[in-house]
C-alpha positions in Angstrom: -76.1 -155.8 70.7 -77.2 -157.0 67.4 -79.1 -155.5 64.7 -82.0 -158.3 64.1 -85.4 -157.4 62.9 -88.2 -158.5 65.3 -88.6 -162.2 65.2 -85.3 -162.5 63.2 -81.8 -163.0 63.9 -78.4 -163.6 62.1 -79.5 -167.3 62.2 -82.6 -166.9 60.2 -81.2 -168.2 56.9 -81.3 -171.6 58.2 -81.0 -173.3 54.9 -77.4 -171.9 54.1 -74.3 -173.8 54.9 -72.0 -172.9 57.6 -69.4 -172.0 55.0 -66.3 -173.7 56.6 -65.0 -176.6 58.4 -63.7 -176.8 62.0 -61.1 -179.3 60.5 -58.0 -177.3 59.8 -60.3 -174.2 59.8 -60.9 -174.9 56.1 -62.8 -172.3 54.1 -63.2 -172.9 50.3 -63.0 -169.0 49.7 -59.4 -169.3 50.2 -59.0 -171.6 47.3 -57.9 -170.1 44.0 -60.6 -170.6 41.0 -60.2 -174.0 39.5 -57.6 -175.0 41.9 -59.7 -176.4 44.9 -58.3 -179.9 44.6 -54.7 -178.7 44.8 -55.5 -176.3 47.5 -57.3 -178.9 49.8 -54.3 -181.4 49.2 -51.8 -178.6 50.0 -53.5 -177.7 53.2 -53.7 -181.3 54.5 -50.0 -182.1 53.4 -48.9 -178.9 55.2 -50.8 -179.8 58.4 -49.2 -183.2 58.3 -45.6 -181.8 57.7 -45.9 -179.3 60.5 -47.2 -181.8 63.0 -50.9 -180.4 63.2 -51.9 -183.9 62.0 -49.4 -186.2 63.4 -49.0 -189.8 62.3 -52.1 -191.8 63.6 -54.4 -188.8 63.0 -57.8 -189.8 61.7 -59.1 -187.5 58.7 -63.0 -186.8 58.5 -64.8 -188.9 56.1 -64.9 -187.4 52.7 -68.7 -187.1 52.6 -68.6 -185.1 55.9 -65.6 -182.9 55.0 -67.3 -182.2 51.5 -70.5 -181.1 53.3 -68.8 -179.0 55.7 -66.6 -177.1 53.1 -69.4 -177.0 50.6 -67.5 -178.9 47.8 -68.2 -182.0 45.9 -67.4 -185.4 47.4 -65.3 -186.1 44.5 -63.0 -183.1 45.2 -62.3 -184.3 48.6 -61.8 -188.0 47.6 -59.5 -186.6 44.9 -57.3 -184.8 47.5 -57.3 -187.8 49.7 -56.2 -190.1 46.7 -53.1 -187.7 46.0 -52.2 -188.1 49.4 -52.6 -191.7 49.4 -50.5 -192.0 46.2 -47.7 -190.0 48.0 -47.9 -192.6 50.9 -49.0 -190.0 53.5 -52.6 -191.2 54.2 -54.2 -194.6 54.0 -57.8 -195.8 53.9 -58.4 -198.5 56.7 -61.9 -199.7 56.1 -64.4 -199.0 59.1 -61.3 -197.3 60.9 -61.4 -194.5 58.5 -58.5 -192.6 56.7 -55.5 -192.2 58.6 -52.2 -190.3 58.3 -49.4 -193.0 58.1 -46.4 -190.9 57.2 -45.0 -187.3 57.3 -43.0 -186.0 54.4 -39.4 -185.0 54.7 -39.4 -181.3 55.5 -37.8 -179.3 52.5 -34.7 -177.0 53.1 -35.9 -173.6 54.6 -36.7 -171.0 52.4 -36.8 -167.2 52.9 -39.5 -166.7 50.4 -42.8 -166.1 52.5 -44.8 -166.8 49.1 -43.1 -170.3 48.6 -45.9 -172.8 48.3 -46.8 -174.3 51.6 -45.2 -171.5 53.6 -47.2 -169.5 56.0 -49.3 -166.8 54.3 -48.8 -168.3 50.8 -51.9 -169.7 48.9 -52.6 -173.3 50.2 -50.0 -172.9 53.0 -50.6 -173.2 56.8 -52.0 -170.2 58.5 -49.3 -168.5 60.7 -49.9 -168.5 64.3 -51.4 -165.1 65.5 -53.6 -165.0 68.6 -54.7 -165.3 72.2 -55.9 -168.1 74.6 -59.3 -169.1 76.3 -60.0 -169.3 79.8 -63.8 -169.0 80.8 -67.5 -169.3 80.0 -70.6 -169.4 81.6 -69.9 -171.2 84.9 -72.3 -172.5 87.6 -71.8 -170.2 90.4 -71.0 -171.8 93.8 -71.6 -168.6 96.2 -72.4 -169.5 99.8 -75.1 -166.7 100.0 -78.7 -167.5 100.5 -81.3 -166.0 98.1 -83.3 -163.2 99.4 -86.9 -162.7 99.8 -89.1 -163.0 96.7 -88.2 -166.4 95.5 -85.2 -166.9 92.9 -86.1 -163.6 91.5 -86.1 -161.6 94.7 -83.5 -159.4 96.4 -80.1 -161.1 97.1 -76.8 -162.0 95.9 -77.1 -162.9 92.1 -75.1 -166.1 92.5 -77.6 -167.4 95.2 -80.5 -166.5 93.1 -79.1 -168.6 90.2 -78.6 -171.6 92.6 -82.2 -171.0 93.9 -83.6 -171.1 90.4 -81.8 -174.3 89.6 -83.3 -176.0 92.7 -86.9 -175.0 91.7 -88.8 -177.7 90.0 -90.4 -176.7 86.7 -92.0 -178.6 83.7 -89.8 -176.8 81.1 -86.3 -175.6 81.6 -84.8 -173.1 79.3 -81.9 -172.2 81.4 -78.8 -171.5 79.3 -75.6 -173.4 79.2 -77.2 -176.9 79.4 -76.4 -179.3 76.7 -78.7 -182.3 75.6 -77.9 -184.7 78.4 -79.9 -187.5 76.6 -77.5 -187.4 73.7 -74.4 -188.6 76.0 -72.6 -191.4 74.1 -73.1 -194.0 76.5 -72.2 -196.9 74.2 -69.0 -195.1 73.0 -68.0 -194.1 76.5 -68.4 -197.7 77.6 -66.4 -199.1 74.7 -63.6 -196.8 75.4 -63.7 -197.3 79.1 -63.4 -201.1 78.5 -60.5 -200.5 76.1 -58.7 -198.3 78.7 -59.2 -200.5 81.6 -58.0 -203.6 79.6 -54.7 -201.7 79.1 -54.1 -200.2 82.4 -51.5 -201.7 84.9 -51.7 -201.7 88.6 -49.3 -198.7 88.8 -51.6 -196.7 86.6 -54.2 -196.6 89.5 -51.8 -194.8 91.7 -51.5 -190.8 92.0 -51.6 -189.3 88.6 -49.7 -186.3 87.2 -51.4 -183.1 88.7 -50.9 -181.5 85.3 -53.0 -184.3 83.7 -52.6 -187.7 82.2 -50.1 -187.4 79.2 -52.4 -189.3 77.0 -55.1 -186.7 77.4 -52.9 -183.7 77.1 -51.6 -185.3 73.9 -55.2 -185.9 72.7 -56.1 -182.3 73.4 -53.3 -180.8 71.4 -54.6 -182.8 68.5 -58.3 -181.8 69.2 -57.2 -178.1 69.2 -55.1 -178.4 66.3 -57.8 -180.1 64.1 -60.7 -178.1 65.4 -59.5 -174.7 66.4 -56.3 -174.1 64.6 -54.0 -174.1 67.9 -50.7 -175.4 67.8 -49.5 -176.6 71.3 -47.3 -179.0 72.8 -48.6 -181.6 75.6 -46.4 -179.8 78.1 -48.4 -176.5 77.6 -51.7 -178.2 78.5 -53.2 -178.4 82.2 -56.3 -180.7 82.6 -58.7 -179.0 84.9 -62.1 -179.6 86.4 -63.9 -177.5 83.9 -63.7 -173.9 83.0 -64.7 -173.0 86.5 -61.6 -174.3 87.8 -59.5 -172.9 84.9 -60.8 -169.3 86.0 -60.2 -170.2 89.7 -56.5 -171.1 89.0 -55.8 -168.1 86.7 -57.3 -165.9 89.4 -55.1 -167.3 91.9 -52.0 -167.0 89.8 -52.8 -163.4 88.8 -53.6 -162.3 92.3 -50.1 -163.8 93.4 -48.4 -162.0 90.5 -49.8 -158.7 91.7 -52.9 -158.1 89.6 -55.8 -156.8 91.3 -58.4 -156.2 88.5 -59.6 -157.9 85.5 -61.7 -156.5 82.7 -65.0 -158.7 81.9 -67.6 -158.1 79.3 -70.9 -156.5 79.8 -73.1 -158.1 79.5 -71.2 -161.3 80.1 -71.2 -164.5 82.2 -72.4 -163.9 85.8 -70.7 -167.1 86.9 -67.6 -166.4 85.3 -67.4 -162.9 86.9 -68.3 -164.5 90.2 -65.4 -166.9 89.9 -62.8 -164.2 89.4 -64.3 -162.1 92.4 -64.1 -165.2 94.5 -60.3 -165.4 93.8 -60.2 -161.7 95.2 -60.0 -159.8 91.9 -61.9 -156.6 91.1 -64.0 -157.1 87.8 -64.2 -154.1 85.7 -67.0 -154.1 83.2 -66.3 -153.2 79.5 -69.2 -152.7 77.1 -69.8 -155.3 74.3 -71.6 -154.0 71.0 -72.2 -155.6 67.6 -68.4 -155.8 67.0 -67.8 -157.6 70.5 -65.9 -156.3 73.2 -65.1 -152.5 72.9 -61.2 -152.5 72.9 -61.0 -148.7 73.4 -62.8 -148.9 76.5 -60.6 -151.8 77.6 -57.6 -149.6 77.2 -59.3 -146.8 79.0 -60.1 -149.3 82.0 -56.5 -149.6 82.8 -57.2 -153.4 83.7 -54.0 -155.3 83.0 -55.9 -158.5 82.1 -59.2 -159.3 80.2 -61.8 -162.2 80.2 -63.8 -162.6 77.0 -65.7 -165.0 74.8 -64.6 -163.9 71.3 -65.9 -166.8 69.4 -69.5 -166.7 70.6 -69.9 -163.9 73.3 -72.1 -164.8 76.2 -74.9 -163.8 76.3 -75.2 -161.7 73.1 -73.9 -164.2 70.7 -71.8 -161.6 68.7 -68.2 -162.5 67.2 -65.3 -160.4 68.0 -64.8 -158.7 64.6 -61.4 -158.4 62.6 -60.5 -154.9 63.8 -61.3 -155.5 67.3 -59.2 -158.7 67.2 -56.4 -156.9 65.9 -56.6 -154.1 68.4 -57.0 -156.7 71.2 -53.7 -158.4 70.0 -52.0 -155.2 70.0 -53.0 -154.6 73.4 -51.9 -158.0 74.6 -48.4 -157.6 72.8 -47.9 -154.6 74.6 -48.2 -156.4 78.1 -52.0 -157.2 78.5 -53.2 -160.7 79.1 -56.1 -162.2 77.4 -58.1 -164.9 79.2 -59.9 -166.4 76.2 -63.1 -168.4 76.9 -63.7 -170.4 73.8 -67.3 -170.8 74.7 -69.6 -172.7 72.4 -67.0 -172.4 69.6 -67.7 -175.8 68.2 -71.5 -175.3 68.3 -72.0 -173.4 65.0 -74.7 -173.6 62.5 -74.9 -170.5 60.0 -71.4 -169.1 59.9 -67.8 -170.3 59.3 -65.4 -171.2 62.2 -63.8 -168.3 63.9 -60.1 -168.8 64.8 -59.2 -168.9 68.3 -57.2 -165.9 69.6 -54.8 -168.4 71.2 -53.6 -169.6 67.8 -52.6 -166.1 67.1 -50.6 -164.9 70.1 -49.8 -168.0 72.6 -47.6 -165.6 74.7 -50.3 -163.1 75.5 -53.5 -165.4 75.8 -54.7 -167.8 78.4 -57.1 -170.3 76.8 -59.7 -172.6 78.5 -62.0 -175.0 77.2 -64.1 -178.1 78.3 -66.3 -180.9 77.3 -69.2 -179.7 79.4 -71.3 -178.5 76.7 -70.3 -181.1 74.2 -70.6 -184.2 76.5 -71.7 -183.4 80.0 -70.8 -181.0 82.7 -70.9 -183.9 85.2 -67.6 -185.1 83.8 -65.8 -182.1 85.2 -63.2 -182.3 82.4 -61.6 -179.4 80.7 -58.1 -177.9 79.7 -56.2 -174.8 80.2 -53.3 -173.3 78.2 -51.5 -170.4 79.6 -48.4 -168.4 78.4 -45.0 -169.9 79.4 -44.3 -167.2 82.2 -47.5 -168.5 84.1 -47.3 -172.1 83.5 -45.3 -173.4 86.3 -47.5 -171.2 88.7 -50.6 -172.7 87.2 -49.5 -176.3 87.5 -48.5 -175.8 91.1 -51.9 -174.1 91.9 -53.4 -177.3 90.3 -51.2 -179.6 92.4 -52.4 -178.0 95.7 -56.0 -177.5 94.6 -56.7 -181.3 94.2 -53.6 -183.3 93.2 -55.2 -183.5 89.7 -58.2 -184.9 87.8 -59.3 -188.5 88.2 -57.2 -190.5 85.7 -59.6 -193.1 84.5 -62.1 -190.4 83.1 -59.1 -188.5 81.4 -58.0 -191.7 79.6 -61.5 -192.5 78.4 -61.8 -189.0 77.0 -58.5 -189.4 75.4 -59.6 -192.5 73.7 -62.8 -190.8 72.3 -60.5 -187.9 70.9 -58.1 -190.3 69.3 -60.6 -192.8 67.9 -62.7 -190.0 66.2 -65.7 -190.8 68.4 -65.8 -187.2 69.7 -66.0 -185.6 66.4 -68.8 -187.9 65.3 -70.6 -187.0 68.4 -70.1 -183.4 67.7 -71.5 -183.8 64.2 -74.5 -185.6 65.7 -75.4 -183.0 68.3 -74.7 -180.2 66.0 -77.6 -181.2 63.6 -79.9 -182.0 66.7 -79.1 -178.5 68.1 -79.9 -176.9 64.8 -83.4 -178.4 64.7 -83.9 -177.2 68.3 -82.7 -173.7 67.6 -85.0 -173.6 64.6 -87.9 -174.7 66.6 -87.3 -171.9 69.2 -86.9 -169.2 66.5 -90.2 -170.2 64.9 -92.0 -170.3 68.4 -90.6 -166.7 69.3 -91.8 -165.4 66.0 -95.3 -166.8 66.6 -95.6 -166.2 70.3 -93.3 -163.4 71.5 -94.1 -160.4 69.2 -91.7 -157.5 69.3 -88.8 -159.6 70.6 -85.4 -159.0 69.1 -83.2 -162.2 68.8 -79.5 -162.2 69.0 -76.9 -164.9 68.9 -78.6 -167.6 66.6 -75.8 -168.4 64.3 -74.0 -170.5 66.8 -74.1 -171.7 70.6 -76.7 -173.3 72.7 -79.0 -170.4 73.6 -80.6 -167.3 72.2 -80.6 -163.8 73.8 -84.0 -161.9 73.1 -84.4 -158.2 74.0 -87.4 -155.9 74.4 -86.4 -152.5 73.6 -88.4 -149.9 75.5 -90.4 -152.4 77.2 -92.1 -151.0 80.4 -91.2 -154.0 82.6 -88.3 -155.5 84.3 -86.9 -158.7 83.0 -86.9 -160.4 86.3 -90.8 -159.8 86.4 -91.1 -161.5 83.1 -89.0 -164.5 84.4 -90.9 -164.7 87.4 -94.0 -164.8 85.5 -92.9 -167.4 83.3 -91.7 -169.5 86.1 -95.1 -169.3 87.7 -96.4 -171.0 84.4 -93.7 -173.7 84.6 -90.9 -172.3 82.5 -87.4 -171.3 83.8 -85.4 -168.8 82.0 -82.6 -166.4 83.0 -83.2 -162.7 83.0 -80.7 -160.8 81.0 -80.2 -158.3 84.0 -78.6 -161.1 85.8 -75.6 -161.1 83.4 -75.4 -157.2 83.1 -73.2 -154.9 85.4 -74.6 -151.7 84.0 -78.4 -151.1 83.2 -79.7 -152.1 79.8 -82.8 -153.2 77.8 -84.6 -155.9 79.4 -84.4 -159.2 78.2 -84.0 -163.2 78.6 -81.4 -165.6 77.8 -83.0 -168.8 76.6 -81.4 -172.2 76.3 -82.6 -174.6 73.6 -80.3 -177.6 73.4 -81.6 -179.5 76.6 -85.2 -179.8 75.2 -87.1 -181.5 72.3 -88.7 -179.1 69.7 -92.3 -179.8 71.1 -91.1 -178.7 74.6 -89.4 -175.8 73.4 -92.5 -174.6 71.5 -94.6 -174.9 74.5 -92.3 -173.2 76.6 -92.1 -170.2 74.5 -95.8 -170.1 74.2 -96.2 -169.9 77.9 -93.4 -167.2 77.9 -95.6 -165.3 75.6 -98.4 -165.7 77.8 -96.4 -164.2 80.6 -95.3 -161.3 78.5 -99.1 -160.6 77.7 -99.8 -160.4 81.4 -97.2 -157.6 81.8 -98.7 -155.5 79.1 
């Protein structure tokens, strides 16, 4: 589950750049020596030509893109100037640089190495992978917690709900973003703009599949940031990943599927969502390479839910060999439910391509803005293979007639205007500082802890190999001192090393350091 030394993790080299950009999944290592300007120009031109960057799309500021790729700002401005000279983009002052024209496509060529063709140097990346549908989800089980408080005996989902309800001074629960960073000014500005343009008819019942404006904006967001090419008709707007999983579970059940493989350890809430949909969940082990694909084949499950870009809770990335094996499994008839959990929150590694970008017909992909903006918005998206799309849209219609339209249109405006990308850059810097504060505090106050998953995400997993105590006892001891944390065992199906899952996004550095110090005190009492 990771090979970090005590007090260290893959995120320990905090001064190194991430090595790539979410924008078009750019990686400077792909550029030929001495030809980076030509490479960047060709990549953007290809994205404009194939519709990934349609007319009206905003390009990142040159300073921002240069920092993300790790090149000089002059190189980026040089590429932008070439595109501007060709009449494809235009600088518009405070509005930024925008795509204004797409090139006329050249005649089709059979040579796969032709410049700009998929697989050619500087050409667009050929589609190759699955979709997403999940992520740590707040469970909604009806069971009451058993005796012993939130760490006593009882249904795990009820215990999570009980812990959430317990007051505490410091909350290190995972899956909670920095709610103080919600962009209120930008949201209000976008809402005023949307309201000013609405007609009376727009206040009627909307399309159950989602507002066309948001579905279009989501396709642009996914193309720019996750390398996914999709048509707005492929997108279903949902009330967060929790509902995405509920819809998928319903449709799979109706299609005769009775069991789904899940990661172990993996999200308790996601697992419960599938079980509530009357699907049997089959645990498949996760190691340093991600989901064990050989064990997946042996399980006999026809579908699998996984978090390949940043596995919850271990933080590992599904490696290249496992990705190929998983895609082969899906191409042979399996269904991948891809939860792109925390993919946008990365600090010390290059972006990981979404599986959906590689095999659209074999992957169901779900995402949301719960971790980027706020879970209270209940806004997300679901992309499914064509054979399931009609059934998913029908299930959404009968579930709630569609998400509230006004919030959809405001989010679309934030995506189209570039405000959401600006917000992502802001919170990414803040989250990095908070992660670093938690890493320092763990090194100082929790000796012997092994840290996992620090290169990305909003949480850390710590384990205590060979420890003579239960992680529920450690979590209970921390709660007695005013600190909330999740025991790792809550997210396991099979036994494993005790540990904790610690969220760091929601609290300032000083609070995180105090919380970890109190956690260390609780640990000392168990030894």
